[in-house]
Phi, psi and omega in degrees: 000140184281155176231104181230087183221153178291134185253119178276155181254112179239151176259123177240158184277147181249134176281161182220148174221140181262124179233136184260133189243166181263184191278213191297340170036035176251036185293170181284161176101155181287138180271146174270118188254000180282155180268125178276144174295141181304132180234115180280135179263349176222161178288140178298130182261124180292156178288129180232128179305131179086350180280162178299152177297153180257128180235130177257128177258121177253116185264136176236001180106220178088181181296327180301334176252018183273160177234127178287150176292162184298320180275132181294145173082010182244021172095191184203171176244127180286156170068039180262331182267146178278169176300321179293325175299317180297318179296317182295337181280357183241094180302135176081006181298326180287352176277340180279321183203160169281119192258143168234149182223138178221149175258123177261320178202173180216075190224165163280146190287353170296341178259010177298143184215175185293328179299317179290321175306312183293322176298315178300311183300315181294320180292317179298314179298323178294316180301316181286323178297325180275001185052042183267354181202159178257347178192156181235136172243133178244119174275134195204152173288151185282341186299321182235018183298327181293328178285315178298316181296320181291321176299309181295326178305330185265346187235351180277132189261072178194161169257004177286156185293136167235117189237127174261139183219149179211199180207156176267330181250144180295167190298328182257017179282159173297129182057046176303137182266351183301312181302315179294321179295318179295320177299317178297319181296316179295321178301317179292314183297335180271355189267127175303328181293345181274355180289148175076014183251005178074190180289141181228156173239133179234136176200140175056040176066019181238133183255133179234146174280155186296323181292326190270330193288144173208152177276130188240352183216145184292328188215001181289147176297331179259052185286333185268140178216160171242083195296333184269338185230340189087169183297161175276338181175187185219155177240136174221100185064238179268001183264133177241132177234112176269139179248006174238162181270153176299154177279150187252357186275165180274142177251157358274166176280326178226149171289156174292122183298150175288165175080198185237012180212171178239163177304144181287126173230125181256149174254128174250133190256120184278146179202168178298138180075018183293141174248165185282012185301320181298320179295313180300322180294318179298318179296315182298328182268010170086022178298134177271347177209156178227130174251125176271119169272083190277168173281154176051237182276047177072031184263170176198178182298150183302320180298326179286318176300320178297319179294322178294320179297321178292317179296330184294346177297331185236002181206171184264134178243130178236127176270123173237191183224145176276357190295318178113344175203165182095171182250139175280116186271130179293140170063017180283302177246338180245134179278083184296323180299316182290321184274346180079025179271156164253161173246161187272004186056238181260010178282135175287170185303320182296318181284325175300322177297313180300313181296319179295323175301315180293321178298320180293329180294334179255014172081017179270110180232344179295130185298333177295313179293319179301317179297317178303317182288325176295327180282338190294140181235000000 
């Protein structure tokens, strides 16, 4: 059935969870992609008035847990160090909080998948529901940390801190950045001021919100940026300075979906001379939604727009942009109202895909509703 309706722009609140991610994590060697059952390395400590805050570290691998090869300049393997190894590399970390550590996975984040996302979300919600921790830190590779953080931002049911942290250099590299990043992440997760701010990513003493953060450089220490809004705050030793206000909405925005997967949503990447083959392929393989990584303001070749309009009869189409910053404006060059498209607002294609997957799990397919949710902050 076709969907051709005028889409109003409304602002809705977005939930947030902070997850800390790892570095460039594209090291050599085969990645282990299976999900490990959560394994606690310490006994859960009950909350006691006046006692240090309790922080749980959930490890997923990444460069922060990577080991460089013996010969310099020949790469590294992600996910080699355990959570306890990471903790041991940071002197005095146990003075900041009472720590618990669990292994969820041991992969480079290029292999991050929906099964691990769902395992993380369920474990975090369980920890908070049982009052077993005051904050969560997730060690993660930097390649897909923005997607994991945004997913958790929408499904974790707490106002307590969830912080993702990673590293650009492996654990045994000269001047490894992982220990300092992990210390900053634990400091944030233990801080009352970090409550109510949703999911966050911290690297290089800079705090970013899950909706805003994106990776901007292949190997720079300052790879993460929030191009549309700027960072959420900064860390200096034990001092945290937030430059944004806490969020006021109730969490979670979506329930954690059942099962081990999410509806298929494909991203098609626009370029000069593009043909509609990517769209046809997504339809043929059963995609329930398509996100256009368009040129400029989310635009693409006329033949591709025609293919998307045809595909939109049976699935949801969202226009985003490959540019990296700015908002995709409705009806500027493309008649979204007539074609029944939604736009991603300021979400990049990867995050628009995550949000559309969550919308499809709760049955939201009408473009008016989809647009409202893309706009929500």
